KEDOLUM-946001 format. One record per residue (C-alpha): residue in one letter; x, y, z. Coordinates in pm, whole numbers, plus 50000, padded with zeros to 5 digits. Each point is the difference from the previous one (the first is absolute). Layout:
% residues N
AXYZ;...
% end
This chain:
% residues 189
M463690574074776;R499715019350321;E497555024249846;I497684972049902;N500024985450351;F499455034650145;S497165006149759;K498374966750083;K500235008350370;N498365034049936;K497184984149802;K499464973750266;A500015026350274;A497635022249800;I497554971249950;E500154990650370;M499485036450096;S497045003249759;I498374968550134;G500585011850359;T498495033949919;I496954984549834;V499454976450295;T500325029250244;I497505021049803;V497514971149979;L500294993750374;A499625037050080;I496875002949786;S498594968350157;F500555013550351;L498515033549899;V496854983649862;L499764977450305;G500425030050232;I497305020049822;F497654970150013;L500574995350374;I499515037050074;Q496704999749810;R498804969550194;I501005015450332;G498275032649905;K496804981949902;S499924979550320;A500725030950212;T497175018749828;S497614971250064;V501024999550367;V499285037350029;D496674995249822;L499184971050230;T500895020650306;D497855028949878;Q497124976049931;Q500374984550346;L499945035050150;R496825008349810;D498404967050110;Q500875007050363;L498595035349968;N496794985749849;N499684976650298;L500565028350247;F497595022949823;S497324973249992;T499235010850357;E499115034749865;N503085017650136;K500695033749837;V503715000650092;V502294970750085;V503714996150074;I501954969049897;P501564981250168;Q497304998150261;T502264992650293;D500325018950325;T503435013349908;I502195000549692;P503634994250102;I502685019349810;K503674999550095;Q502185030950013;E501655006749661;A497324978449833;T496975006249784;G496494987050058;G496485011349948;V496274995649987;V497315001049737;V497105023750051;G496834988649827;I497165024149923;K496594987949879;N497345022649852;L496844992850198;Q498375033649922;Q496214996949985;G497935015049720;T502735007049744;A500814981349683;A502925021849893;S503604996550109;T500895017050324;T503315017050078;F501684989050321;S503105012050183;Y501844987250303;A502695010750246;V501994978950244;S501105016850320;A501614990250329;D497184995050249;D501884990850319;V503795000550037;S500055008950371;N501964968750098;C502655006849733;G501395032750134;I499735016949660;T497585024149839;A497264990249760;A501885018049721;Q503114978950067;A497964967949982;E498265011749682;A503445005649845;W500394962050005;M497464998149714;A501954998249673;T497014997849766;G496244999450023;K499575025050282;T497195016549803;G497954992149695;S497585021049802;N497824998149690;I499254963150058;Q497084993549766;L497774971150106;A496814988149841;S497154990050230;G500934967850180;D503615000249872;F503125000650218;D503585012149972;P503134987850183;E502655026150083;R503424991050143;V501585019050289;I503744992650030;F501965006650320;R503805003350021;I501104998750360;P503245019650048;T503004990650208;G499525011850356;A496204999649989;P498644991550345;L498944964150062;C496295004550062;I496514995649860;A498605029849811;K496325002249911;F499075014449661;R496595008649857;V498835002549643;N497155024749945;V498064997849674;N497995029149864;V497545003349717;G499325034949871;G501865014950298;Q497684982350246;P501084971250230;Y499174966049851;G501724974750226;S503184991950187;A502114971050120;A502914996950241;F503124978350001;N503124996650212;I503644999949891;E502414982750238;V503565012249960;Q502414971550069;A503784999250039;K501974994249682;
% end
Protein backbone atom coordinates (compact mmCIF):
# COMPACT_ATOMS: atom_id res chain seq x y z
CA MET A 1 0.00 0.00 0.00
CA ARG A 2 2.85 2.35 0.71
CA GLU A 3 4.28 1.84 -2.75
CA ILE A 4 1.04 2.89 -4.36
CA ASN A 5 0.86 6.08 -2.30
CA PHE A 6 4.51 6.79 -3.07
CA SER A 7 3.91 6.17 -6.74
CA LYS A 8 0.87 8.46 -6.79
CA LYS A 9 2.93 11.18 -5.11
CA ASN A 10 5.68 10.77 -7.74
CA LYS A 11 3.17 10.99 -10.58
CA LYS A 12 1.55 14.04 -9.06
CA ALA A 13 4.93 15.69 -8.52
CA ALA A 14 6.02 14.81 -12.06
CA ILE A 15 2.86 16.33 -13.54
CA GLU A 16 3.25 19.49 -11.44
CA MET A 17 6.90 19.74 -12.45
CA SER A 18 6.02 19.26 -16.15
CA ILE A 19 3.32 21.92 -16.00
CA GLY A 20 5.70 24.29 -14.19
CA THR A 21 8.41 23.66 -16.78
CA ILE A 22 6.01 24.26 -19.68
CA VAL A 23 4.74 27.50 -18.11
CA THR A 24 8.32 28.67 -17.53
CA ILE A 25 9.31 27.90 -21.13
CA VAL A 26 6.22 29.69 -22.51
CA LEU A 27 6.93 32.75 -20.35
CA ALA A 28 10.61 32.78 -21.34
CA ILE A 29 9.77 32.61 -25.05
CA SER A 30 7.15 35.35 -24.61
CA PHE A 31 9.67 37.63 -22.90
CA LEU A 32 12.27 36.84 -25.56
CA VAL A 33 9.88 37.74 -28.38
CA LEU A 34 8.76 40.88 -26.54
CA GLY A 35 12.40 41.88 -25.95
CA ILE A 36 13.33 41.40 -29.61
CA PHE A 37 10.27 43.41 -30.68
CA LEU A 38 11.17 46.28 -28.33
CA ILE A 39 14.81 46.32 -29.44
CA GLN A 40 13.73 46.51 -33.09
CA ARG A 41 11.39 49.41 -32.34
CA ILE A 42 14.07 51.27 -30.38
CA GLY A 43 16.57 50.67 -33.20
CA LYS A 44 14.15 51.96 -35.83
CA SER A 45 13.30 55.08 -33.84
CA ALA A 46 16.99 55.74 -33.12
CA THR A 47 17.80 55.41 -36.81
CA SER A 48 15.02 57.84 -37.72
CA VAL A 49 16.34 60.32 -35.14
CA VAL A 50 19.83 60.10 -36.66
CA ASP A 51 18.37 60.51 -40.15
CA LEU A 52 16.33 63.48 -38.96
CA THR A 53 19.40 65.05 -37.37
CA ASP A 54 21.41 64.54 -40.55
CA GLN A 55 18.58 66.03 -42.62
CA GLN A 56 18.35 69.02 -40.27
CA LEU A 57 22.10 69.49 -40.60
CA ARG A 58 21.84 69.43 -44.39
CA ASP A 59 18.93 71.91 -44.29
CA GLN A 60 20.92 74.27 -42.07
CA LEU A 61 23.92 73.96 -44.40
CA ASN A 62 21.68 74.74 -47.39
CA ASN A 63 20.45 77.88 -45.62
CA LEU A 64 23.99 78.97 -44.80
CA PHE A 65 25.23 78.28 -48.30
CA SER A 66 22.37 80.23 -49.83
CA THR A 67 24.48 83.31 -49.12
CA GLU A 68 27.15 81.90 -51.47
CA ASN A 69 29.65 80.99 -48.75
CA LYS A 70 32.32 78.54 -49.87
CA VAL A 71 33.16 77.32 -46.34
CA VAL A 72 31.00 77.47 -43.20
CA VAL A 73 31.35 76.20 -39.63
CA ILE A 74 28.36 75.02 -37.60
CA PRO A 75 27.37 76.00 -34.97
CA GLN A 76 27.72 79.61 -35.98
CA THR A 77 28.31 80.98 -32.51
CA ASP A 78 31.21 83.04 -31.27
CA THR A 79 32.57 80.18 -29.19
CA ILE A 80 31.85 76.49 -28.79
CA PRO A 81 32.11 75.55 -25.11
CA ILE A 82 33.61 72.14 -24.28
CA LYS A 83 34.35 71.00 -20.74
CA GLN A 84 37.55 69.26 -19.72
CA GLU A 85 37.24 65.46 -20.10
CA ALA A 86 34.33 65.99 -22.51
CA THR A 87 33.79 65.68 -26.24
CA GLY A 88 32.33 68.30 -28.55
CA GLY A 89 32.77 69.48 -32.07
CA VAL A 90 31.85 71.43 -35.14
CA VAL A 91 30.72 70.68 -38.65
CA VAL A 92 32.74 72.10 -41.51
CA GLY A 93 30.69 72.61 -44.66
CA ILE A 94 32.32 72.93 -48.08
CA LYS A 95 30.36 74.02 -51.16
CA ASN A 96 31.63 73.70 -54.72
CA LEU A 97 31.23 77.15 -56.25
CA GLN A 98 33.89 76.62 -58.93
CA GLN A 99 33.08 78.56 -62.09
CA GLY A 100 33.27 77.03 -65.55
CA THR A 101 33.41 73.33 -64.65
CA ALA A 102 30.70 70.72 -64.91
CA ALA A 103 32.74 67.82 -63.57
CA SER A 104 33.23 66.89 -59.94
CA THR A 105 36.02 68.70 -58.17
CA THR A 106 38.29 67.21 -55.50
CA PHE A 107 38.55 69.20 -52.29
CA SER A 108 40.68 68.79 -49.17
CA TYR A 109 40.74 70.58 -45.86
CA ALA A 110 42.90 70.95 -42.76
CA VAL A 111 42.00 72.36 -39.36
CA SER A 112 44.79 74.03 -37.42
CA ALA A 113 45.19 76.10 -34.27
CA ASP A 114 45.20 79.73 -35.34
CA ASP A 115 45.66 81.57 -32.03
CA VAL A 116 46.30 79.85 -28.69
CA SER A 117 48.38 82.67 -27.17
CA ASN A 118 46.05 83.14 -24.19
CA CYS A 119 46.12 79.40 -23.40
CA GLY A 120 49.79 79.03 -22.52
CA ILE A 121 50.19 76.00 -24.80
CA THR A 122 51.60 75.42 -28.26
CA ALA A 123 49.53 75.12 -31.40
CA ALA A 124 50.50 71.44 -31.62
CA GLN A 125 49.15 70.82 -28.11
CA ALA A 126 45.84 72.48 -29.00
CA GLU A 127 45.64 70.53 -32.26
CA ALA A 128 46.07 67.32 -30.25
CA TRP A 129 42.59 68.00 -28.83
CA MET A 130 41.13 67.04 -32.24
CA ALA A 131 40.11 63.38 -32.07
CA THR A 132 38.74 63.08 -35.61
CA GLY A 133 38.29 65.27 -38.64
CA LYS A 134 41.52 67.25 -38.40
CA THR A 135 42.04 66.75 -42.13
CA GLY A 136 40.02 65.50 -45.05
CA SER A 137 41.01 64.69 -48.60
CA ASN A 138 39.50 63.34 -51.81
CA ILE A 139 36.17 65.05 -51.13
CA GLN A 140 34.41 64.81 -54.49
CA LEU A 141 31.78 67.51 -55.06
CA ALA A 142 29.74 68.16 -58.15
CA SER A 143 29.22 71.76 -59.19
CA GLY A 144 26.93 73.48 -56.67
CA ASP A 145 26.98 70.52 -54.24
CA PHE A 146 28.16 70.64 -50.62
CA ASP A 147 29.65 68.26 -48.08
CA PRO A 148 29.52 68.38 -44.26
CA GLU A 149 32.57 67.07 -42.38
CA ARG A 150 32.64 66.64 -38.59
CA VAL A 151 35.58 67.75 -36.45
CA ILE A 152 35.47 66.18 -32.97
CA PHE A 153 37.41 67.62 -30.03
CA ARG A 154 38.27 65.71 -26.83
CA ILE A 155 39.49 68.11 -24.20
CA PRO A 156 41.90 66.35 -21.80
CA THR A 157 42.09 66.68 -18.05
CA GLY A 158 44.33 69.59 -17.13
CA ALA A 159 43.78 71.51 -20.36
CA PRO A 160 43.98 75.25 -19.66
CA LEU A 161 40.70 77.13 -19.26
CA CYS A 162 40.86 79.49 -22.22
CA ILE A 163 39.54 80.28 -25.67
CA ALA A 164 41.51 78.81 -28.57
CA LYS A 165 40.95 79.97 -32.13
CA PHE A 166 41.04 77.36 -34.89
CA ARG A 167 40.93 77.80 -38.65
CA VAL A 168 39.82 75.43 -41.38
CA ASN A 169 41.58 75.92 -44.71
CA VAL A 170 40.03 74.34 -47.79
CA ASN A 171 42.03 73.62 -50.93
CA VAL A 172 41.08 72.54 -54.41
CA GLY A 173 43.82 71.05 -56.56
CA GLY A 174 46.44 72.17 -54.03
CA GLN A 175 45.32 75.82 -54.34
CA PRO A 176 43.55 77.77 -51.56
CA TYR A 177 39.77 77.75 -51.99
CA GLY A 178 38.39 79.26 -48.78
CA SER A 179 38.66 79.30 -45.02
CA ALA A 180 36.62 79.82 -41.87
CA ALA A 181 37.52 80.33 -38.22
CA PHE A 182 35.89 79.18 -34.99
CA ASN A 183 36.67 79.34 -31.28
CA ILE A 184 36.76 76.53 -28.73
CA GLU A 185 36.25 77.60 -25.12
CA VAL A 186 37.70 75.11 -22.65
CA GLN A 187 35.58 75.05 -19.51
CA ALA A 188 36.10 73.39 -16.13
CA LYS A 189 34.74 69.88 -15.79
